[in-house]
Backbone as a ProteinNet text record, in pm:
[ID]
protein_1_A
[PRIMARY]
MAVNRSRRLRKKLHLDEFQEFGFSVAWSFPAGTDTATIDKTVDDFISEVIEPQGLAYDGSGYLQWEGLVCLQKTGKCTDEHRTAVSQWLTAKGLENVQVTELFDVWWD
[TERTIARY]
-12355.6	-12408.9	-12408.3	-12341.8	-12334.3	-12466.4	-12504.8	-12628.1	-12591	-12643	-12617.3	-12730.9	-12699.7	-12802.4	-12773.3	-12879.1	-12862.3	-12803.4	-12746.1	-12689.4	-12795.7	-12914.1	-13023.8	-13055.3	-13059.8	-13089.6	-12973	-12849.3	-12733.6	-12735.3	-12774.2	-12781.4	-12891.7	-13005.6	-13119.1	-13088.6	-13012.6	-12978.8	-12847.1	-12780.2	-12651.2	-12549.3	-12532.6	-12438.9	-12327.1	-12219.2	-12104.7	-12052.5	-12055	-11998	-12078.9	-12197.7	-12282.7	-12282.4	-12198.7	-12187.9	-12129.4	-12179.2	-12132.1	-12077.9	-11953.9	-11892.3	-11885.5	-11909.3	-11898.4	-11848.9	-11856.5	-11813.5	-11890.3	-11896.8	-11959.8	-11853.1	-11893.8	-11803.2	-11877.3	-11804.6	-11861.5	-11755.5	-11799.1	-11707.6	-11787.3	-11715.1	-11777.3	-11710.1	-11790.8	-11737.6	-11709.1	-11611.6	-11585.5	-11709.5	-11729.2	-11843.6	-11842.4	-11959.6	-11972	-11949.2	-11928.4	-11909.3	-12038.4	-12027.6	-12148.7	-12200.2	-12325.7	-12393.4	-12328.9	-12284.4	-12221.1	-12093.7	-12015	-11892.1	-11924.4	-12025.6	-12067.3	-12110.9	-12196.3	-12245.2	-12130.3	-12037.8	-11925.5	-11836.5	-11809.7	-11723.4	-11786.4	-11915.4	-11982.9	-11987.3	-12015.3	-12013.3	-11874.4	-11770.1	-11633	-11599.7	-11645.3	-11624	-11679.1	-11798.6	-11862	-11791.1	-11759.3	-11699.5	-11551.1	-11479	-11334.8	-11296.2	-11379	-11342.1	-11441.3	-11567.8	-11669.8	-11686.7	-11724.9	-11753.7	-11632.5	-11512.8	-11398.6	-11360.8	-11393.2	-11358.1	-11474.4	-11583.4	-11698.6	-11773.9	-11764.8	-11832.6	-11966	-12046.5	-12172.3	-12173.6	-12231.2	-12238.3	-12382.8	-12430.9	-12565.2	-12549.3	-12573.2	-12556.8	-12620.5	-12614.8	-12673.3	-12613.1	-12644.9	-12599.4	-12602	-12552	-12532.5	-12389.1	-12363.8	-12225.9	-12165.6	-12249	-12202.7	-12266.7	-12180.9	-12226.9	-12195.9	-12280.6	-12252.9	-12325.3	-12269	-12329.8	-12259.6	-12305.5	-12257	-12190.3	-12075.5	-12005.7	-12001.3	-12041.4	-12033.3	-12004.7	-11988.4	-11965.5	-12096	-12086.6	-12205.8	-12255.9	-12163.4	-12198.4	-12189	-12239.5	-12224.3	-12076.1	-12030.5	-11889.2	-11848.6	-11720.4	-11668.2	-11574.3	-11600.2	-11505	-11377.9	-11269.6	-11140.9	-11087.5	-10978.6	-10913.7	-10859.1	-10825.5	-10779.1	-10890.1	-11013.5	-11126.9	-11142.2	-11131.8	-11144	-11035.6	-10914	-10801.2	-10820.1	-10862.9	-10882.3	-10986.8	-11096.7	-11202.1	-11150.3	-11085.8	-11033.4	-10929.8	-10837.8	-10733	-10790.6	-10887.2	-10946.3	-11016.3	-11097.9	-11170.8	-11075.2	-10970.9	-10872.9	-10797.2	-10760.7	-10687.4	-10769.8	-10901.2	-10988.7	-11011.2	-10948.8	-10959.2	-11085.2	-11151.5	-11272.8	-11234	-11320.7	-11289.9	-11358.7	-11306	-11365.8	-11394.3	-11302.7	-11320.2	-11312.5	-11417.7	-11423.5	-11464.4	-11387.8	-11417	-11416.5	-11525.7	-11536	-11463.2	-11451.6	-11401.7	-11506.1	-11464.2	-11558	-11660.6	-11784.5	-11888.6	-11984.9	-12059.5	-12158.5	-12275	-12297.2	-12399.2	-12541.9	-12560	-12693.2	-12723.6	-12623.8	-12650.3	-12591.7	-12507.6	-12452.3	-12523.4
1855	1969.2	2089.9	2194.5	2316.6	2392.9	2449.5	2527.1	2674.3	2753.6	2896.7	2967.3	3017.8	3083.6	3233.3	3311.5	3456.7	3489.1	3606.8	3651.8	3649.2	3693.7	3696.6	3556.6	3458.7	3322.1	3261	3289.7	3240.2	3294.8	3422.1	3481.8	3416.2	3395.7	3335.4	3191.6	3119.3	2979.5	2964.1	3077.7	3075.2	2989	3018.2	2943.4	3034.3	2970.7	3040	3150.9	3276.1	3383.9	3413	3355.8	3376.1	3254.5	3157.4	3038	3075.6	3010.5	3040.5	2914.1	2923	2811.9	2844.3	2744	2756.1	2624.2	2609.5	2485.6	2464.8	2340.7	2306.2	2301	2334.5	2329.7	2268	2190.5	2129.6	2125.9	2138.2	2128.4	2093	2055.8	2021.8	2099.2	2140	2196.4	2081.4	2096.3	1991.7	1968.3	1845.9	1812	1901.1	1948.7	2031.2	2179.3	2222.1	2364.1	2438.9	2548.5	2621.9	2706.8	2743.3	2816.8	2951.7	3021.7	3152.9	3140.7	3037.3	3015.5	2982.8	2900	2864.6	2990.4	3070.7	3193.7	3288.3	3307.3	3397.8	3346.1	3216.4	3159.2	3174.8	3147.4	3161	3307.6	3397.8	3541.4	3585.3	3538.1	3571.1	3512.1	3391.4	3326.5	3414.9	3464	3547.3	3682.7	3744.9	3879.4	3879	3770	3767.7	3698.5	3605.2	3528.8	3549.7	3536.8	3538.7	3679.4	3775.8	3910.5	3982.1	3976.1	4048.2	4000.7	3875.4	3822.1	3828	3893.5	3906.1	3775.7	3689.1	3559.8	3565.7	3463.7	3446.1	3305.1	3289	3157.5	3129	3011.1	2966.7	2830.7	2824.3	2697.5	2702.2	2590.5	2583.2	2467	2463.3	2354.5	2392.7	2304.7	2332.7	2292.9	2167.8	2123.3	2082.4	2039.5	2003.3	2100	2168.8	2268.8	2223.9	2264.5	2244.1	2351.9	2385.1	2488.9	2507.5	2607.5	2639.5	2776.2	2786.3	2914.1	2947.5	3069.5	3117.4	3266.9	3329.5	3473.1	3547.9	3667.6	3750.8	3798.4	3819.4	3860.8	3738.1	3750.4	3643.5	3624.4	3501.4	3475.7	3339.5	3318.2	3186.8	3197	3115.8	3103.7	3040.2	3059.2	3004.7	2909	2842.2	2754.8	2836	2962	3048.1	3070.3	3083.6	3096.9	2970.3	2856	2727.9	2715.2	2751.7	2742.2	2836.1	2958.5	3056.2	3007.4	2954	2902.6	2784.6	2691.9	2573.2	2609.8	2696.9	2736.2	2809.9	2896.4	2970.8	2875.5	2784.6	2690.2	2600.4	2554.4	2467.3	2544.1	2669.5	2751.2	2780	2779.4	2803.7	2678	2567.3	2444.7	2364.5	2392	2316.3	2180.1	2084.3	1945.9	1906.7	1802.6	1743.3	1846.7	1938.5	2042.2	1977.3	1996.8	1941.4	2051.7	2065.7	2163	2086.7	2093.3	2018.8	2090.6	2022.6	2085	2185.5	2274.3	2372.4	2301	2350.6	2294.8	2406.4	2381.3	2476.9	2478.5	2592.1	2598.6	2593.4	2613	2606.4	2471.7	2399.8	2280	2152	2156.5	2034.8	1999.8
-358.7	-430.2	-337.8	-377.3	-298.4	-306.3	-193.8	-188.3	-180.8	-271.1	-274.1	-200.4	-79.2	1.6	8.1	20.8	34.9	172.1	184.4	312.3	422.2	389.8	486.3	538	449.5	489.8	568	527.8	603.6	745.8	760	893.2	975.2	914.4	984.6	1028	945.7	974.9	1051.6	1080.4	1151.7	1077.9	949.6	866.2	816	770.2	710.5	801.8	757.6	838.3	964.7	976.5	1094.2	1187.6	1157.4	1240.3	1376.6	1482.1	1617.2	1682.5	1731.3	1802.4	1951.1	2031.9	2176.2	2231.8	2363.2	2426.4	2556.8	2598.2	2724.9	2832.5	2953.4	3067.2	3185.6	3265.1	3384.7	3493.6	3617.3	3730.2	3854.6	3960.5	4088	4199.7	4296.7	4419.9	4516	4602.7	4702.2	4789.1	4833.7	4919.2	5042.7	5080.4	5199.4	5176.8	5053.2	5024.6	5055.6	5129.3	5166.8	5050.7	5059.5	4952.9	4924.9	5028.6	5009.3	4925.6	4950.5	4873.6	4728.6	4706.9	4570.8	4495.7	4558.3	4494.5	4459.9	4553.8	4529.3	4417.3	4415.7	4312.2	4174.1	4162.7	4032.7	3990.2	4084.1	4052	4005.3	4074.7	4034.8	3897.8	3871.1	3741.7	3629.4	3649.8	3547.3	3535.4	3648.1	3642.2	3605.5	3634.2	3608	3477.3	3430.6	3310.7	3196.5	3224.8	3118.7	3059.7	3139.7	3088.4	3028.7	3091.1	3032.3	2892.1	2859.6	2728.3	2630.2	2669	2580.3	2563.6	2663.9	2657.8	2730.5	2709.2	2780.4	2837	2955.4	3019.5	3055.2	3017.4	3053.7	3119.2	3248.6	3318.3	3455	3523.1	3655.5	3732.2	3860.2	3943.6	4089.1	4171.7	4313.1	4346.5	4379.1	4396.4	4262.5	4168.7	4034	3935.2	3860.1	3764	3622.6	3530.9	3388.7	3310.1	3195.1	3113.7	2980.8	2908.7	2775.4	2778.1	2712.6	2697.8	2549.5	2515.7	2377.8	2383.1	2268.2	2264	2283.7	2341	2355.7	2219.7	2126.2	1990.5	1899.4	1779.4	1682.1	1653.9	1663.4	1639.2	1691.5	1696.3	1731.5	1850.4	1952.1	2062.3	2007.4	2079.6	2037.3	2144.3	2109.5	2207	2324.7	2301.6	2410	2512.4	2466.1	2557.9	2641.5	2577	2647.5	2754.2	2717	2810.1	2928	2902.6	3010.8	3110.9	3060.9	3149.1	3230.9	3165	3233.3	3338.8	3305.4	3399.6	3519.7	3498.5	3609.4	3705.4	3650.8	3736.5	3814.6	3749	3814.6	3922.8	3895.1	3991.6	4117.2	4103.7	4219.7	4302.7	4263.9	4341.4	4316.1	4205.9	4172.9	4116.4	4133	4096.7	3966.3	3903.2	3782.5	3673.7	3652.4	3550.6	3412.9	3333.4	3198.3	3101.5	2995.8	2890.7	2759.2	2685.2	2559.9	2447	2335.5	2213.5	2165.3	2078.1	2019.7	1932	1934.2	1849.3	1808.4	1702.3	1652.6	1751.3	1816.8	1920.9	1865.9	1737.7	1678.5	1616.4	1568.7	1492	1549.4	1652.9	1711.8	1840
[MASK]
++++++++++++++++++++++++++++++++++++++++++++++++++++++++++++++++++++++++++++++++++++++++++++++++++++++++++++

């Protein structure tokens, strides 16, 4: 049975045209990586990949990092976003780079 919801309710529930897709990302720094290198790499990740594409990253870690990537505005990440993140992390020599499939960041 289809549910007919108002635009206001769809927006509040993040459904239909207000649905947001993102993906999880995880990686590891090589053992023995110093704190300054970790800080610089994460700062570069945000300034070179995340912000230029209008993405947002919420994550944490030390030698092993994991987090969520989504758009700064309401919308849906694409496979191109996933590829860009994965390629950048791999090119920087980070280990165990994992990027999940796209999922609904509000309901999955």
